[in-house]
C-alpha positions in Angstrom: 111.7 75.1 197.0 111.2 72.5 194.2 107.2 73.3 194.3 108.1 77.0 194.1 110.3 76.4 191.0 107.7 74.2 189.5 105.4 77.2 189.8 107.2 79.8 188.5 108.1 77.7 185.5 104.2 77.1 184.7 103.4 80.8 185.2 106.2 81.6 182.8 104.9 79.3 180.4 101.5 80.5 180.8 102.9 84.1 180.2 104.7 83.1 177.2 101.7 81.1 175.6 99.5 84.3 176.4 102.1 86.3 174.6 102.1 84.1 171.4 98.5 84.1 171.3 98.2 87.9 171.6 100.9 88.1 168.8 99.2 85.6 166.8 95.8 87.6 167.0 97.4 91.0 166.4 99.4 89.4 163.1 96.1 87.9 161.9 94.2 91.3 162.2 97.2 93.1 160.8 97.2 90.8 157.7 93.3 91.2 157.2 93.8 95.1 157.2 96.9 94.9 154.8 94.5 92.5 152.5 91.7 95.2 152.7 94.3 97.9 151.5 95.7 95.6 148.8 99.3 95.6 150.4 99.9 91.9 149.7 103.5 91.8 150.6 103.0 92.9 154.1 99.9 90.6 154.6 102.1 87.6 153.2 105.0 88.5 156.0 102.2 88.4 158.5 100.9 85.4 157.4 104.3 83.8 157.6 104.7 84.8 161.2 101.2 83.7 162.2 102.1 80.2 160.6 105.3 79.7 162.1 104.0 80.5 165.6 100.8 78.8 165.4 101.3 76.0 163.0 97.9 74.5 164.3 96.1 77.2 162.0 97.5 76.0 158.8 93.9 74.2 157.8 92.0 77.3 158.9 93.9 80.0 157.0 95.0 78.0 154.1 92.7 79.5 151.6 93.5 83.1 152.5 97.3 82.5 152.8 96.9 81.1 149.3 95.3 83.9 147.9 97.8 86.5 149.6 100.7 84.4 148.2 99.2 84.3 144.6 98.5 88.0 144.7 102.1 88.9 146.2 103.5 86.8 143.4 101.8 88.5 140.6 103.4 91.9 142.1 106.6 90.4 142.3 106.4 88.9 139.0 105.4 92.4 137.4 108.4 94.0 139.2 110.8 91.5 138.0 111.8 90.2 141.4 112.3 86.8 140.4 114.4 85.8 143.3 112.0 87.0 145.6 108.9 85.4 144.0 110.6 82.1 144.0 111.7 82.7 147.8 108.0 83.3 148.8 107.0 80.1 147.0 109.9 77.8 148.9 108.6 79.5 152.0 104.8 78.5 151.4 106.0 75.2 150.2 107.7 74.5 153.3 104.6 75.2 155.3 102.5 73.2 152.8 104.7 70.6 151.1 101.6 68.7 149.8 99.5 71.6 148.6 98.6 70.8 145.2 97.3 74.5 144.5 100.6 76.2 145.3 102.9 73.6 143.5 100.7 74.0 140.2 100.9 78.1 140.8 104.8 77.5 141.4 104.9 75.5 138.1 103.1 78.2 136.0 105.6 80.8 137.3 108.4 78.6 136.3 107.0 77.7 132.9 106.4 81.5 132.1 110.1 82.0 132.6 111.1 79.4 130.4 112.1 76.8 133.2 110.3 74.0 131.5 111.9 71.0 133.3 111.3 72.7 136.7 107.8 73.6 135.9 106.9 69.9 135.0 108.3 68.8 138.3 105.8 70.9 140.2 102.9 70.1 137.7 103.5 66.4 137.9 103.8 66.7 141.8 100.4 68.6 141.9 98.8 65.6 139.6 100.0 62.9 141.8 98.6 64.9 144.8 95.2 65.4 143.3 94.7 63.3 140.0 91.1 65.2 139.7 93.1 68.9 139.7 91.8 69.9 136.2 94.2 72.8 136.1 97.4 70.9 137.4 96.7 68.1 134.5 96.2 70.6 131.9 99.4 72.4 132.6 101.2 69.0 133.0 99.9 67.6 129.5 101.1 71.3 128.0 104.6 71.1 129.2 104.9 67.3 128.7 104.9 67.9 125.0 107.7 70.1 125.3 109.8 67.9 127.5 109.0 64.7 126.0 108.7 65.1 122.3 106.1 62.8 120.7 108.3 61.0 118.6 110.0 59.1 121.5 106.8 57.1 121.9 106.6 56.5 117.9 110.4 55.3 117.8 110.1 53.3 121.3 107.0 51.3 119.5 109.0 50.7 116.1 110.2 47.1 116.8 112.1 47.0 113.6 114.0 49.9 114.4 114.9 48.9 117.8 116.1 45.1 116.8 118.1 46.7 114.0 120.0 48.8 116.5 120.3 45.8 119.0 121.7 43.3 116.3 124.3 46.1 115.2 125.2 46.9 118.8 125.6 43.0 119.6 127.8 42.6 116.6 130.1 45.7 117.8 130.7 44.4 121.2 131.0 40.8 120.4 133.7 42.0 117.6 135.8 43.4 120.9 134.0 47.0 121.1 133.7 46.7 124.8 133.7 50.2 126.0 130.5 52.2 124.9 129.2 55.8 125.0 125.8 56.2 124.1 125.4 60.1 123.0 122.0 61.8 123.7 120.7 58.5 125.3 116.8 59.5 125.6 115.4 56.5 127.6 118.7 54.8 127.9 117.7 52.0 125.4 120.7 51.9 123.5 123.0 51.8 126.5 121.0 48.7 127.8 121.3 47.0 124.5 125.0 47.5 124.7 125.1 46.1 128.3 122.9 43.3 127.4 125.4 42.7 124.6 128.1 42.0 127.2 130.1 45.6 127.3 132.2 46.0 130.4 131.7 49.7 130.5 128.8 51.6 129.2 128.3 55.5 129.7 125.7 57.7 128.4 125.1 61.3 128.4 121.8 63.3 128.0 121.3 67.0 128.1 117.6 67.1 128.9 117.0 67.2 132.8 113.7 65.3 132.4 115.2 62.6 130.0 118.2 62.4 132.1 116.0 61.6 135.1 113.8 59.3 133.0 116.8 57.2 131.8 117.9 56.9 135.5 114.5 55.4 136.5 114.4 53.3 133.3 118.0 52.0 133.9 117.1 51.2 137.7 114.0 49.3 136.7 115.9 47.3 134.5 118.7 46.4 137.1 121.5 48.3 135.5 122.0 51.1 137.7 125.3 50.0 138.9 126.7 49.0 135.2 125.7 52.1 133.4 127.0 55.5 134.4 124.6 58.2 133.3 125.9 61.8 132.8 123.8 64.9 132.6 126.0 66.6 130.2 126.1 67.5 126.7 128.4 65.3 124.9 130.6 68.5 123.9 131.5 69.1 127.5 132.4 65.4 128.4 136.1 65.3 129.4 138.4 62.3 130.1 139.2 61.5 132.7 137.0 63.7 134.6 133.5 62.0 133.3 134.9 59.0 131.7 138.2 57.2 132.7 139.6 56.6 129.3 138.5 56.7 125.6 136.0 54.0 124.3 135.9 51.8 121.6 132.5 52.6 120.5 129.9 55.6 120.6 126.0 54.7 119.8 123.8 57.8 118.9 120.6 58.3 117.2 120.9 62.1 117.3 119.6 62.8 113.9 116.3 64.3 112.7 114.4 64.2 109.4 116.8 66.1 107.8 119.6 64.0 109.2 122.0 66.5 110.8 119.5 68.8 112.4 120.5 67.4 116.2 124.0 68.2 115.9 125.3 64.8 115.2 128.4 65.9 112.9 129.5 68.6 115.6 129.0 65.7 118.4 130.9 63.0 116.3 133.7 65.4 115.5 134.2 66.2 119.1 133.7 62.4 120.0 136.6 61.3 117.5 139.0 64.1 118.8 138.5 63.7 122.6 136.6 60.7 123.5 136.9 57.6 121.0 140.3 55.6 120.4 141.8 56.1 117.1 139.7 54.4 114.1 140.6 51.2 112.8 143.3 51.5 109.9 141.7 50.3 106.4 142.4 46.8 104.9 144.0 45.8 108.2 143.0 42.7 110.0 143.4 44.0 113.8 141.3 43.7 116.9 138.4 45.7 116.7 138.6 46.6 120.6 141.9 48.4 120.2 140.1 50.9 117.9 137.0 53.5 117.8 134.0 53.2 115.7 130.5 54.6 115.5 127.2 53.5 115.0 125.7 54.5 112.8 128.6 54.0 110.4 127.5 56.2 107.4 124.3 57.7 105.7 123.2 58.4 102.6 120.7 61.0 101.5 118.3 60.9 98.9 115.9 63.4 97.5 113.1 64.1 94.9 111.1 66.8 93.7 107.4 66.7 94.4 104.0 68.0 93.8 102.1 68.4 96.9 98.9 70.5 97.1 98.9 70.4 101.1 102.6 71.5 101.2 101.8 74.2 98.3 98.8 75.5 100.5 101.0 76.1 103.4 103.9 77.8 102.0 102.6 79.7 98.9 99.8 82.5 99.1 97.8 81.1 95.8 94.8 83.5 95.9 95.2 86.9 93.9 92.2 88.1 95.4 90.6 87.0 99.0 86.9 87.9 99.8 87.2 91.0 97.5 90.9 92.0 98.9 93.4 92.2 96.2 96.7 90.5 97.1 98.4 89.7 94.1 100.3 92.9 93.5 100.5 94.5 97.2 102.7 91.8 98.9 105.0 88.7 98.6 104.5 86.2 100.9 107.1 83.8 102.3 107.3 80.9 104.8 110.3 80.8 107.2 111.6 78.0 105.6 112.4 80.5 102.6 113.3 83.3 104.4 116.2 81.4 106.3 118.0 81.2 103.1 119.1 84.9 103.6 118.9 85.3 107.5 121.8 85.5 109.8 119.8 83.4 112.5 120.0 79.7 112.6 116.6 78.7 111.6 115.5 75.0 110.5 115.6 75.2 106.8 112.9 72.6 106.2 109.7 71.5 107.4 108.7 67.7 108.2 105.9 65.6 106.8 105.0 62.0 106.8 104.5 61.7 103.0 102.6 58.6 103.2 99.7 60.5 105.4 99.9 63.9 103.8 96.2 65.2 102.8 95.8 64.8 99.2 98.8 62.7 98.6 101.8 63.7 96.5 103.2 62.9 92.8 106.8 62.4 92.5 108.0 65.0 89.6 111.7 63.3 89.4 113.2 59.9 90.3 114.8 59.7 93.7 118.3 60.9 93.4 121.4 60.6 95.5 122.2 63.9 97.3 125.2 63.2 99.5 126.9 60.6 101.6 128.5 60.9 104.9 131.0 58.6 106.7 130.6 59.0 110.6 133.9 57.0 110.9 136.2 59.5 109.0 137.1 62.4 111.1 138.3 64.4 108.1 135.3 63.9 106.1 133.1 64.9 108.9 135.3 68.1 109.3 135.2 69.0 105.9 131.5 68.6 105.4 130.8 71.8 107.5 133.4 73.4 105.4 132.4 72.4 102.1 131.3 75.2 99.7 127.5 74.7 98.1 127.3 72.3 95.5 124.7 72.0 92.6 122.3 69.4 91.7 120.1 68.9 89.0 117.3 66.3 88.8 115.5 65.5 85.4 111.7 66.0 85.5 110.0 62.7 84.5 106.4 63.7 85.2 105.0 67.0 84.4 103.2 69.0 87.2 103.6 71.8 89.7 106.8 71.9 91.5 106.0 72.4 95.1 108.8 71.1 97.3 111.9 68.7 97.3 111.5 66.1 99.8 114.5 64.4 101.4 115.1 61.2 103.4 118.1 59.2 104.5 119.4 55.5 104.8 121.3 55.1 108.0 123.8 52.1 107.8 124.3 51.3 111.2 127.2 48.9 109.9 127.9 46.5 107.0 125.0 44.6 107.9 122.3 46.5 109.3 120.3 49.7 107.9 117.5 51.8 108.5 115.6 53.9 105.7 113.3 57.0 106.5 112.0 56.6 102.9 108.3 57.6 102.5 107.8 54.5 100.7 108.9 52.5 104.1 106.9 51.6 106.8 108.9 53.6 109.4 108.5 55.8 112.5 110.4 58.7 110.5 109.0 61.8 108.8 110.8 63.3 105.8 112.4 66.5 105.5 110.5 68.9 103.2 112.0 71.9 101.4 109.0 74.2 100.1 109.5 76.0 96.7 108.8 79.5 96.8 109.6 82.8 95.0 109.1 81.4 91.4 107.3 83.2 88.6 106.2 79.8 87.0 106.0 76.6 89.0 104.8 74.2 86.2 107.4 71.8 85.1 107.1 69.2 82.2 108.8 65.8 81.1 112.3 66.9 79.9 112.7 70.0 82.1 115.4 69.8 85.1 114.8 71.0 88.7 118.2 72.6 89.9 119.1 73.4 93.4 121.9 74.1 95.7 122.9 72.0 98.7 125.1 72.7 101.5 125.7 71.6 105.0 125.6 75.0 107.4 124.8 75.8 110.7 124.4 71.9 111.7 121.8 71.6 108.8 121.4 70.2 105.4 120.3 73.0 103.4 118.6 72.7 99.9 118.1 76.3 98.4 117.7 78.1 95.4 115.5 75.6 94.0 114.0 76.7 90.4 113.2 74.7 87.1 114.9 75.0 83.7 113.2 73.9 80.3 115.7 72.6 77.4 114.9 75.7 75.6 117.0 77.7 77.7 120.0 75.8 76.7 121.4 76.0 80.2 125.0 75.0 81.1 124.7 73.4 84.5 128.6 73.4 84.9 128.3 77.4 84.8 127.3 79.1 87.8 127.0 82.5 86.2 124.4 81.0 83.9 122.2 79.8 86.7 122.4 83.4 88.5 121.8 85.2 85.2 118.2 83.4 85.2 117.1 85.9 87.3 114.5 83.5 89.3 115.0 82.5 92.7 118.6 83.0 92.9 117.9 86.7 92.9 115.1 86.4 95.2 117.1 84.9 97.8 119.5 87.5 97.7 116.7 90.0 97.9 115.8 88.4 101.2 119.4 88.2 102.6 118.8 91.1 105.0 115.4 90.5 105.4 115.1 89.0 108.9 112.2 90.3 110.8 112.1 94.0 109.4 109.6 94.9 106.9 111.4 96.1 103.5 110.1 96.7 100.0 111.2 94.3 97.4 111.0 96.9 94.2 107.2 97.8 94.6 106.2 94.8 96.7 106.2 94.2 100.2 107.9 91.2 101.4 106.0 89.4 104.4 107.3 86.2 106.0 104.6 84.3 107.7 104.0 81.1 109.6 102.9 78.2 107.4 99.7 78.2 109.4 99.2 81.6 108.6 99.7 81.0 104.6 97.1 78.0 105.1 94.7 80.6 106.5 95.3 83.3 103.7 94.7 80.3 101.2 91.3 79.3 103.3 88.8 81.1 100.9 85.6 79.7 102.4 86.9 81.2 105.7 86.9 84.7 104.6 83.9 84.5 102.5 82.1 83.3 105.5 83.4 86.2 107.4 82.8 88.7 104.9 79.0 87.7 104.4 78.2 87.7 108.6 80.1 90.8 109.3 78.2 92.4 106.2 74.7 91.5 107.6 75.7 92.9 111.1 77.1 96.3 109.9 73.9 96.5 107.3 71.7 96.1 110.3 73.3 98.4 112.8 73.6 101.4 109.9 71.0 100.5 107.0 72.1 103.5 104.7 72.3 103.4 101.0 76.2 103.0 101.1 75.8 100.1 103.3 72.7 98.4 101.3 74.6 98.2 98.0 77.4 96.1 99.7 77.8 92.5 98.4 76.7 91.0 101.6 76.2 87.5 100.1 79.1 87.7 97.6 76.3 87.8 94.9 75.9 91.5 94.0 78.6 94.0 93.0 80.5 95.6 95.6 80.8 99.2 96.1 84.0 100.8 96.6 84.3 102.7 100.0 86.3 105.5 98.5 83.5 105.9 95.8 80.7 106.0 98.4 82.4 108.6 100.3 83.1 111.0 97.4 79.3 110.4 96.4 78.2 111.3 99.9 80.8 114.0 100.5 77.6 116.7 100.6 75.7 114.4 103.2 76.5 114.4 106.9 79.2 111.7 107.3 77.9 108.9 109.3 79.4 107.7 112.6 81.8 104.9 111.7 81.1 101.3 113.0 84.1 99.8 115.1 85.1 96.4 114.5 88.0 94.7 116.6 90.2 91.7 115.4 92.0 90.1 118.4 92.5 86.8 116.5 96.0 85.5 116.7 98.9 85.9 113.9 98.5 87.7 110.4 94.5 88.4 109.7 93.1 90.3 106.8 89.4 90.3 108.2 89.9 94.1 109.3 90.4 94.9 105.8 87.8 92.9 104.4 85.4 94.6 107.3 86.8 98.0 106.1 85.5 97.3 102.4 81.9 97.0 103.8 81.2 100.6 104.6 82.0 103.4 106.9 84.0 101.1 109.5 86.7 101.8 111.8 88.6 98.5 111.9 91.4 97.7 114.5 93.8 94.8 113.9 95.7 93.1 117.0 98.5 92.0 114.7 101.7 92.7 116.7 104.8 92.6 114.4 106.0 95.4 112.6 106.4 93.7 109.4 102.9 92.3 109.4 101.6 95.5 110.2 103.5 97.1 107.1 102.2 94.3 104.9 98.7 95.1 106.2 99.0 98.8 105.3 100.5 98.1 101.7 97.3 95.9 101.3 95.2 98.4 102.6 96.6 101.0 100.2 96.1 98.7 97.2 92.7 98.4 98.0 92.4 102.3 98.1 91.4 102.6 101.7 91.3 105.9 103.4 94.2 105.9 106.2 92.0 105.9 109.1 89.8 102.9 108.2 92.6 100.6 109.5 94.4 101.0 112.4 96.6 98.8 114.8 94.9 98.3 118.1 98.0 97.4 120.3 99.4 101.0 119.5 96.4 102.4 121.4 96.7 100.7 124.7 98.3 101.6 127.5 98.5 98.1 128.8 99.0 95.6 126.0 97.9 92.8 128.7 94.1 94.1 128.8 93.3 93.9 124.7 89.8 93.9 125.5 88.3 97.6 126.1 86.2 100.2 124.5 87.5 101.6 121.2 86.9 105.1 122.9 85.5 106.2 126.1 82.0 107.0 124.6 82.0 104.1 121.8 81.3 100.4 121.8 82.4 97.6 119.4 79.9 96.6 116.5 81.9 93.5 116.0 84.5 91.6 118.0 86.4 88.6 116.3 87.7 86.2 118.8 90.1 83.3 118.3 88.4 80.3 119.4 90.1 77.3 118.0 93.8 76.9 117.8 95.5 75.4 114.6 96.4 72.4 116.4 92.7 71.3 117.1 92.2 72.8 120.7 90.1 75.3 122.1 92.0 78.6 122.6 92.9 79.3 126.5 90.6 81.6 128.1 88.5 81.7 125.5 85.1 82.0 127.3 86.3 84.3 129.7 87.2 86.9 126.7 83.7 86.2 125.6 82.5 87.4 128.9 84.5 90.6 128.5 83.5 91.2 124.9 79.9 91.0 125.7 80.1 94.0 127.8 82.0 96.0 125.0 79.3 95.7 122.5 76.6 98.3 121.7 73.1 97.0 121.0 73.1 94.5 118.1 76.6 94.1 118.1 78.0 90.5 117.8 81.1 88.2 118.6 82.4 86.3 116.0 81.9 83.5 116.2 78.7 83.4 117.9 78.7 79.8 118.8 80.7 76.8 118.4 79.6 72.9 118.3 82.1 70.3 119.0 81.5 67.0 117.0 83.2 63.5 117.7 83.0 60.0 116.8 84.2 56.6 117.9 87.1 55.2 116.0 89.7 52.3 116.3 93.4 53.4 115.1 96.5 51.5 116.2 98.6 54.6 114.9 96.8 56.7 117.5 97.9 54.2 120.1 101.5 53.9 119.2 101.7 57.6 118.9 100.4 58.1 122.2 102.2 55.6 124.6 104.4 53.0 124.4 102.6 49.6 124.1 104.2 47.2 126.8 107.7 45.9 126.8 107.5 43.7 123.5 108.3 46.7 121.3 111.2 47.7 123.4 112.5 44.1 123.2 111.7 43.2 127.0 113.2 46.2 128.5 111.0 47.7 130.9 110.6 51.2 129.4 106.7 51.9 129.1 106.0 52.6 132.7 108.3 55.3 132.8 107.9 57.4 129.6 104.3 56.8 129.7 104.1 59.0 132.9 104.3 61.9 130.1 101.8 60.8 127.7 99.0 62.9 127.2 95.4 62.1 126.5 94.8 64.2 123.6 96.6 64.0 120.3 96.6 67.4 118.0 97.6 68.4 114.7 95.9 65.5 113.1 94.4 64.8 109.7 91.5 63.1 110.0 91.1 62.5 106.2 94.6 60.3 106.1 94.4 59.1 109.6 94.6 55.3 109.5 91.4 54.7 111.4 88.1 52.6 111.1 85.3 54.8 111.9 82.9 52.7 114.6 80.2 55.3 115.0 78.6 58.3 113.1 79.8 61.7 114.2 77.7 63.1 117.2 77.4 66.6 118.8 79.2 66.5 122.0 79.1 70.1 123.4 78.2 73.5 122.8 80.3 76.6 123.7 78.3 79.6 123.0 79.9 83.1 123.2 76.8 85.4 122.9 74.5 83.5 125.3 76.4 81.7 128.2 73.1 80.4 129.5 73.4 77.7 126.9 76.8 76.7 127.9 77.4 73.4 129.8 80.7 72.5 131.3 80.1 68.8 131.1 77.6 66.6 129.1 76.9 63.1 128.7 76.2 61.6 125.2 75.1 58.5 123.9 76.6 57.2 121.0 75.5 54.2 119.1 78.1 51.6 117.3 77.6 51.0 113.7 80.8 48.7 113.2 82.3 46.2 115.4 85.8 46.7 116.6 87.9 48.3 119.4 87.3 51.9 120.3 90.7 53.3 120.8 90.0 57.1 120.3 87.5 59.8 120.1 88.6 62.5 117.3 86.9 65.8 117.7 86.4 68.8 115.5 84.2 71.9 115.4 81.6 73.6 113.4 82.1 77.1 114.1 78.9 79.4 113.6 79.2 83.0 112.9 75.5 82.9 112.7 72.7 80.9 112.0 73.7 80.7 108.2 77.3 81.0 108.0 79.4 78.2 109.6 82.6 76.8 109.3 83.7 73.2 109.6 87.4 72.4 111.0 87.5 69.2 109.3 86.8 70.5 105.7 89.6 69.7 103.1 90.0 73.5 102.6 90.1 74.2 106.4 93.5 75.5 107.6 92.7 74.1 111.1 93.6 70.7 112.0 91.8 68.0 114.2 92.7 66.5 117.6 91.3 63.3 119.3 91.3 61.8 123.0 93.2 58.6 123.2 91.7 55.9 125.5 93.9 54.4 128.3 92.6 50.9 127.2 90.5 49.9 124.1 87.0 49.0 124.4 85.8 46.1 122.5 82.1 47.0 120.9 79.7 45.1 118.6 77.2 46.8 116.1 74.2 48.1 118.2 76.0 48.8 121.5 75.6 51.7 122.9 78.3 54.1 124.9 78.0 57.0 126.7 80.7 59.9 126.3 81.2 62.1 129.4 82.3 65.2 127.7 84.1 67.8 130.2 85.3 71.3 129.2 87.8 73.1 131.6 89.7 76.0 130.2 91.2 75.0 126.8 91.1 71.3 127.5 88.3 68.6 126.5 88.2 65.4 128.1 86.1 62.6 127.0 85.5 59.4 129.4 83.8 56.6 127.5 81.7 54.3 129.1 79.3 51.4 128.4 
C-alpha cells in the first residue's frame, strides 16, 4: 500500500505540474496577443499570473513585463485611476523589489501627482540600486532641490550662526530651562545643542517627512535617539499630554525667512505660548527661570533702506518702450507678482530675495538704514496685536540721488540679551535680504532732500511693504495726513486698480495690465535677444519668399522697416501671397511671434497659455497695426495639448519653429532634442529651427562659496555634531541660478568648448565628449561653471553669460577638490543625458 500511495502522489504532482506549465504557456501567449492588440491592462493581468505561477521566469520576461506595466500605468494615469495605478506598481515591486527601473517609474508618477516626499524615496532607492542609472539620478537631483532646500547647506556651514545659537541655548538651559521644544527642527541640530547643554527633556517637531526622517537619522548617529523625542507634526497640531507630557520652559526655533515672518513664526509662537510653554517670567522679579517659559530668539528688529539696483530693476520693470521694432509703451502695463499681490486675495510672498553683496552690478543706498519695526517673541499680547495692527506709514529721507528701484529689508535676531545674529547686507552671513521692488511709478528718479514713503503691515504671516513712492519737498506733503498721500495719485491708486486683478486680464483705462514672472520681465528687457531673433527670422523668411514686400524688411536692423499693413494695401491688386508659418513654443510670455509678424506675410502662432498673457499680446499686436489673422494662439487649435508639435494645417509645414533650449536657471530644457527631432519633420524645405545649434562652454574655477552652498563640509561647522553624511545625501552636483560675474571664484583656466547640441543636424551631436583643459593658474579645482552660445544661425548668436542676458549660469561642483599647478592638463569627461550635463574631471 505505501508504494501504491507514493505512486499516486507522484502521478498527482506530475499532473499538477503539467497543468501549471500549460496555464503558464497559455497565459504567456494571451499576454503576447494582448500586447499586439495594445490591450495593456489584460496583458498586465496575464503577466501577473505567469510570474506568480512561475517565479523562475522572472528574469526572462522582465523587460516585457516592465514595458507592459509602464504602458498600462500611462493608460490608468490618463483615466485618473490613481489608486489602480499605484496598486499595479506595488504588485510589480513585490515581484521585483530591487528593480531600479520600476522604482524610478513609480517615483515619476508620484512626483507628477505632487507626492514629492514619497517620490524622493523611490528615486533614492533606484540610485542606490544602480548608481549609474542616469534617469534616476536626474530625477533624484530634481526632487532633492524641492525637499531639502539649498539654504540648509549654507546655514549648517555657517559656524558663527551655529555657535551663537549654541551659546544662547547653553545659557538658557544652565539658568534653569531644562525642558525644551525645538519648533521646525530641520536636521535636529538645535535639539542636539539643548541636549548637549544638559536639558533633561527635549522635544522636536518637523512637518516635512523628508526632514523628519533626516533628523531621526542624524539624532541616532549622534547617540541621542533616546533623549530627543522627534515628532512628525506641525507645531500647531501639538497637544499636551498627547504628544508632550507637560508645558516646556524653553522653545527654540529658527522658522524665519529673509522677510522674518514668512515661515509662520508669529502664528507658531502664539500657539506655543497659549498651549505649550510655561507662563512668561514676570518682569523685574528675581525668580527661577525654570519655573517660567521663554523663547529663543527673544526678539527681532527689522531694518530697511531704499536702493538703486539695475539687476532688481530689469527683473521687475519693463524699461524698453520698443523692442525690436515692436511698440510696448502705450499698449500694456507690466508688473511682477510682488506688486500684484498688493491687491490679490491670494497669499503671495510680497517680496523676492537677493544676496545684495553678490547682486550683479551692485547697488547704491539712496537712504540711510531705518528701523522698520521690532517684535518681542516673549510677549504673547504683542505677538497677537502684530497681526491685527493696522498698516502704518514710514518715511525715509533720500540722502543720495538716483533711481528708486526697491526697498531692501533685513533684521537683527536677538537670541537673548547677549547673543544676536544679523542678516544685514554688510555682514558676512548665510542669509539673503528681502527685496520689495518699486513698480507703477510715473517717475522713479529721486534726489537728495526727497522722501521715500511707504506703508508697512504684517498680514497673512508676511511683512508687507507696499505703496512705495517718492515725494519731493516742493509737494509740501504732510506725512501725518493719510488723505494727502492718497491724493497724490501715484502708486496708491495703481494698487487699488490692481485690487481685483489676480490672474484675469483687465484694462486699466486704455492700458492692459499684465502680471509676468520676474524672469519673463528680464526677458522682455533683453534687447540683444530680440534683435538677434529679428535678424535671423528675417533672413529665413526672405529666403523663402523673396518678394518685394519682404525685400524691404529691416532684416539687419539697418534699413527702414516696412509696415506690414501698408505693404498689404500697396499690393491689394496683386495676388495675395501664401503666408509663411511661424511657431513659437518657447515657455512663458514671448513677443517673438509679433516680431515675426512684422517681417511680412506671416501667420505667427504663440504657445502662451494664460488668458491674461494672450490678452496682452493681442493689445500689443493691435497697437502695432496687425491684421487680426496674423497672430494666433496655437493651443486653441489643438485637440490634444500634450502634442504641441504638429503641422499648422494638414497641407502646410512650418517655416520657423522656435524652441526653448535653455532654462532661465542655466540648465538645458528637458526633452529638447526629442522636440527638435519632431520639429525637423514639420519644416518645409529651407525652414529652420531656432536656435539651430548650441555650444556649451565651461572653465575650471576655485570657489569656496560653491562648496559651502552645495554640501556640509564635515563636522567642524556643525560644532562636532555628525550631520554632514546625512544631509549630503541630498546634495546635487549642479548648482543653478548663478551669476558668474559676481560669484566669488578664482578662474584656473580659459573657457573651453565642452559640447555641441545641434538641433538641425543631429549627426553632429555626441552625448559624450572628452575635452583637454590646460591650467593657467595654480589652485584647487572645486567646480566647472558652464554657459551657452546659442546660435540662431552662423552669424546671429547669443551668449548666456552676457551682462544683458536674462539667463543665469550653472556649475558642476566636484565631490573632492583637485589641486593643480600652472601648466597641468586636466581631462573633462562631459556627458549629456536628457536635460542633465555631468562633468567628471580627471588628470
